[in-house]
N, C-alpha and C positions, 0 to 999 in steps of 0.2 A: 636413706640419704647416701648418695654416692660420694665417696671420698677417695682421692688419689693423693698420696703423700710421697714426694720425692725426697731422697736423701743421698749423701755420698759426695756432694760437691765440695769444692775447696780450692786452695791455692796449690799448684804443682808446677815444677820446673819443666821447661821444654824437654821432650823425650820421656817424660814420666807417664804414669798410668793412674787412672781413677776408675772406680766401679760405682755407677749410679744405680740406685734401687728405687722402685716405685711400688708402694704398698697400696693395694686396692681393697675397698670394702663397699658394701651396699649394692653390688651388682653381681651378675653371674659371669665370673671372670672368663670362663672358657668360651663365652659367646661373642667376645669382642676381638676386633683387630687392635693390636697395640703398637703404638709408635712413640718415638722420641723426637721432639722438635727442639730447636734452639733459636734464641734471639739475641743477637749482639747489639750493643748500643748503636742507635741510629739506623739499624737495619730491620728488614721484615723478618718475621718468624719463618724458619725454614725447616723442612722435613729432613731428619737425620737418618732414621732407620725405622723399619716396620717389620712386624712379625705377624703371620696370619693366625687365625683362630686355631687351626690344627697344629701350628708351630712348625710346619714342614717347609715353610718358605719365608725367606727374609729378603729385604731390599734395603739398599743403602744409597745415600747421596754419594756422588762421585768423590767428593772431597774427603770422605771418611772411609771409603772402601779399603779393606785390607788392614785397617787400624782399629775400627770399632766393631763390636759384636753385640747384637741384641739377642736376648733370650728371655724365657719366662718359666715360671713354676706354677702350674695349675693347682697344686696342692696348697702352696703358701700364698697364692694370689699375689705374686710379685712379678714385676718385669725388671730386667736388668739391662744396663748398657755398660759393657766393658770397653774402656777407652785406653788404647795404648799409643805410644809414640805421639803424645800430645804436642800440638803446635800452638804458638801464640794466637793464631787465627781461630783456634777452637774455643777461645774465650767467649762465653755467652751464658745466659740463663737457659738451663735445660728443662724442658717440660715433658711430662708424661701425658699421653693421650690415649683414651679408649674410644673406639668407634664401633657402633652397630647401627641401629636406626638413628641414633643421635650420638653426639660426641661429648666427652667429659675431659676436663683438664685438671692437672694438679697446679700447685702454686709456684712450682719451679724451684730449681736449686742452682746456685751460682757456681760456675766453673771458671777459674782464672788460671791461665797458663802464662807464667812469667818467671824470668830469672831475677 
């Protein structure tokens, strides 16, 4: 049974930082492309960042380039999203996604950026 469990969300002031973590089990971690998505209230889910199976290539949404960094640990079976210089518009539920032949989703973790 595949499980993706996100953690690390919370309330942070503008300009602050958070590090999200996604713990994966039930799949061969290194065979998947890993991504973080987010969904703000009333908006569609959007792709935030992706890291390839080899971990040698990453892509980011324009809105987070230079502020967010995606990484993964193939030993610990974890994917991370380091978020710096957070803005109120980064407020959303953040989801971990694993994709190979099919995709899997975590349950999400809430990130709220507010003073």
